[in-house]
C-alpha positions as CSV (number, residue, x, y, z in Angstrom):
1,M,-21.5,-2.1,-2.8
2,L,-18.0,-2.6,-1.6
3,T,-16.7,-2.3,2.0
4,L,-13.1,-1.5,2.7
5,Y,-11.7,-2.2,6.1
6,Y,-8.6,0.0,6.9
7,T,-6.5,1.4,9.6
8,P,-4.9,4.8,9.2
9,G,-1.2,4.7,8.5
10,T,-1.2,1.2,6.9
11,C,-1.0,0.0,3.4
12,A,-4.8,0.0,3.2
13,L,-4.4,3.6,2.0
14,A,-3.4,2.4,-1.5
15,S,-6.7,0.6,-1.9
16,H,-8.6,3.5,-0.4
17,I,-7.0,5.9,-3.0
18,C,-7.8,3.5,-5.8
19,L,-11.5,3.3,-4.8
20,E,-11.6,7.1,-4.9
21,E,-9.9,7.2,-8.3
22,A,-12.3,4.6,-9.6
23,G,-15.4,6.6,-8.5
24,A,-16.5,3.4,-6.7
25,E,-19.5,3.2,-4.4
26,Y,-18.0,1.9,-1.2
27,E,-18.0,2.1,2.6
28,A,-14.8,2.6,4.5
29,R,-14.7,1.0,8.0
30,R,-11.9,1.7,10.3
31,V,-10.3,-1.1,12.3
32,D,-8.9,0.3,15.5
33,F,-5.6,-1.4,16.2
34,A,-5.2,0.4,19.5
35,K,-8.3,-1.4,20.7
36,Q,-7.1,-4.7,19.2
37,E,-10.2,-4.8,17.0
38,Q,-8.2,-6.7,14.3
39,R,-8.0,-9.6,16.8
40,Q,-11.6,-9.7,17.8
41,P,-14.0,-12.4,16.4
42,A,-16.1,-9.9,14.5
43,Y,-13.2,-8.9,12.4
44,L,-11.5,-12.3,12.2
45,A,-14.7,-13.6,10.6
46,I,-13.9,-11.1,7.8
47,N,-10.2,-11.6,7.6
48,P,-8.8,-14.5,9.6
49,K,-5.3,-13.0,9.1
50,G,-6.2,-10.2,11.5
51,R,-4.7,-7.5,9.2
52,V,-5.8,-4.8,6.9
53,P,-6.8,-4.1,4.2
54,A,-9.8,-6.4,3.6
55,L,-12.3,-5.6,0.8
56,V,-15.8,-7.1,1.0
57,T,-17.1,-7.6,-2.5
58,P,-20.4,-9.1,-3.9
59,S,-18.3,-12.2,-4.7
60,G,-16.6,-12.5,-1.3
61,V,-13.7,-11.1,0.7
62,L,-10.3,-10.2,-0.8
63,T,-7.2,-9.5,1.3
64,E,-3.6,-8.5,0.3
65,T,-3.1,-5.1,-1.4
66,P,-1.9,-6.3,-4.8
67,A,-5.1,-8.4,-5.1
68,L,-7.3,-5.5,-4.1
69,L,-5.7,-3.1,-6.5
70,V,-6.0,-5.3,-9.6
71,Y,-9.6,-6.2,-8.5
72,I,-10.5,-2.4,-8.4
73,A,-8.9,-1.8,-11.7
74,Q,-10.7,-4.6,-13.4
75,S,-14.0,-3.8,-11.7
76,F,-13.9,-0.2,-13.0
77,P,-12.2,-0.4,-16.3
78,Q,-13.5,3.1,-17.3
79,A,-11.1,4.6,-14.7
80,R,-8.1,3.2,-16.6
81,L,-6.2,2.3,-13.5
82,A,-4.2,-0.5,-15.2
83,P,-3.3,-1.6,-18.7
84,L,-5.8,-4.4,-18.7
85,A,-5.6,-5.1,-22.5
86,D,-1.8,-5.6,-22.5
87,P,-0.7,-8.7,-20.7
88,F,3.0,-7.7,-20.5
89,A,2.2,-4.2,-19.3
90,L,-0.2,-5.4,-16.7
91,A,2.4,-8.0,-15.5
92,R,5.0,-5.2,-15.1
93,V,2.5,-3.3,-12.9
94,Q,2.0,-6.5,-10.8
95,E,5.7,-7.1,-10.7
96,L,6.3,-3.7,-9.1
97,N,3.3,-4.2,-6.7
98,S,4.6,-7.6,-5.7
99,F,8.0,-6.1,-4.9
100,L,6.3,-3.5,-2.8
101,C,4.3,-6.1,-1.0
102,S,6.8,-8.9,-0.5
103,T,10.1,-7.0,-0.1
104,L,9.8,-3.2,0.7
105,H,6.8,-3.6,3.1
106,V,8.4,-6.5,4.8
107,A,11.6,-4.6,5.3
108,H,9.6,-1.8,6.8
109,A,7.7,-4.2,9.1
110,H,11.0,-5.3,10.7
111,R,11.0,-1.9,12.5
112,M,7.8,-2.6,14.5
113,R,6.9,-6.3,14.1
114,G,10.1,-8.2,14.4
115,H,8.2,-10.6,16.7
116,R,6.6,-12.1,13.6
117,W,10.0,-13.6,12.6
118,A,11.9,-14.0,15.8
119,D,11.5,-14.5,19.6
120,D,15.0,-13.6,20.6
121,P,15.2,-10.0,21.7
122,D,18.6,-9.6,20.2
123,A,17.4,-10.9,16.9
124,I,14.5,-8.5,16.9
125,A,16.8,-5.6,17.8
126,E,19.1,-6.5,14.9
127,M,16.2,-6.6,12.4
128,K,15.2,-3.2,13.6
129,R,18.7,-1.9,13.3
130,K,18.8,-3.1,9.7
131,V,15.6,-1.3,8.6
132,P,17.2,1.9,7.3
133,E,19.5,-0.1,5.2
134,T,17.0,-2.6,3.8
135,V,14.3,-0.1,3.2
136,A,16.7,2.2,1.5
137,A,17.9,-0.7,-0.7
138,G,14.3,-1.3,-1.8
139,F,13.8,2.4,-2.8
140,D,17.2,2.4,-4.5
141,Y,16.1,-0.5,-6.7
142,I,12.8,1.4,-7.6
143,E,14.6,4.7,-8.2
144,R,17.2,3.1,-10.5
145,H,15.5,0.3,-12.2
146,A,11.7,0.3,-11.9
147,F,10.6,4.0,-12.0
148,V,9.8,5.4,-15.5
149,G,8.3,8.8,-14.7
150,P,6.4,10.9,-14.1
151,Y,4.3,8.1,-12.9
152,V,5.8,4.7,-11.9
153,M,5.1,3.1,-15.3
154,G,5.4,6.2,-17.4
155,E,3.0,8.8,-18.6
156,T,-0.1,6.9,-17.4
157,Y,-1.3,6.6,-13.9
158,T,-1.7,3.0,-12.7
159,I,-2.5,1.1,-9.5
160,A,1.3,1.0,-8.8
161,D,1.3,4.8,-8.1
162,P,-0.9,4.8,-4.9
163,Y,0.9,1.8,-3.6
164,L,4.3,3.4,-4.0
165,F,3.0,6.6,-2.6
166,T,1.7,4.8,0.5
167,L,5.0,3.1,1.3
168,A,7.1,6.2,0.4
169,R,5.2,8.1,3.1
170,W,6.9,5.8,5.7
171,M,10.5,6.7,4.6
172,E,11.2,9.2,7.4
173,G,9.9,6.9,10.1
174,D,12.2,4.2,8.7
175,E,15.1,6.7,9.0
176,V,15.5,6.9,5.2
177,D,16.2,10.3,3.7
178,P,13.8,10.9,0.7
179,A,16.4,13.2,-0.8
180,R,18.4,10.1,-1.7
181,F,15.7,9.1,-4.1
182,P,14.6,12.2,-6.0
183,K,12.3,10.4,-8.4
184,V,10.4,8.7,-5.7
185,A,10.3,11.9,-3.6
186,A,9.0,14.0,-6.6
187,H,6.4,11.3,-7.2
188,R,5.3,11.4,-3.6
189,E,4.8,15.2,-3.7
190,M,2.9,14.9,-7.0
191,M,0.6,12.2,-5.7
192,G,-0.2,14.2,-2.7
193,E,-1.9,16.8,-4.9
194,R,-4.3,14.4,-6.5
195,P,-7.9,15.0,-5.4
196,A,-8.5,11.3,-4.8
197,V,-5.4,11.0,-2.6
198,R,-6.5,14.1,-0.6
199,R,-10.0,12.7,-0.2
200,A,-8.8,9.3,1.0
201,L,-6.3,10.9,3.4
202,A,-8.9,13.3,4.7
203,M,-11.4,10.5,5.3
204,Q,-8.8,8.4,7.2
205,L,-7.7,11.4,9.2
206,A,-11.3,12.3,10.1
207,N,-12.0,8.7,11.3
208,G,-8.5,8.1,12.7
């Protein structure tokens, strides 16, 4: 039995979608940021980082979205969520997921969480001002260099798809026009029609 700790509107959605795609037996537990539950001892005992997602597995707790996604893919190989038998193809998936995690998500975070990197109010304001530019640059790279289509890696759905979908849902909030990136925008629309995506979103909405 797996337990996913999530908060609606966060990158935890990617792992939630993959659990649904895999047909996994799991429990989803919401962490209420408004109540600061992520900073309470009960949750910090699960994830000392005080962030989501966290996935409790029979072997221990995993954090960081790329780790959760590849764990789900390897734990449920029958779901074919990653090219597990091809080292290069799997590395390409992880290359994209690493970019989403370390570059695009961080650029997005500068809009609300500049305090993680600076104390000077002017510096925080400047980071926030740059968000539309830096986030757009990340999507521009994906659109022109990383996206194969119709799924991120080509004809086959992988764990890169729910992760890109999750971050693409934040574009408007980051003042980025999706029309600038037609491949990514079409992918976001297509992903929104998948039953597993709809189930995960409905579950988070019902508990959010």
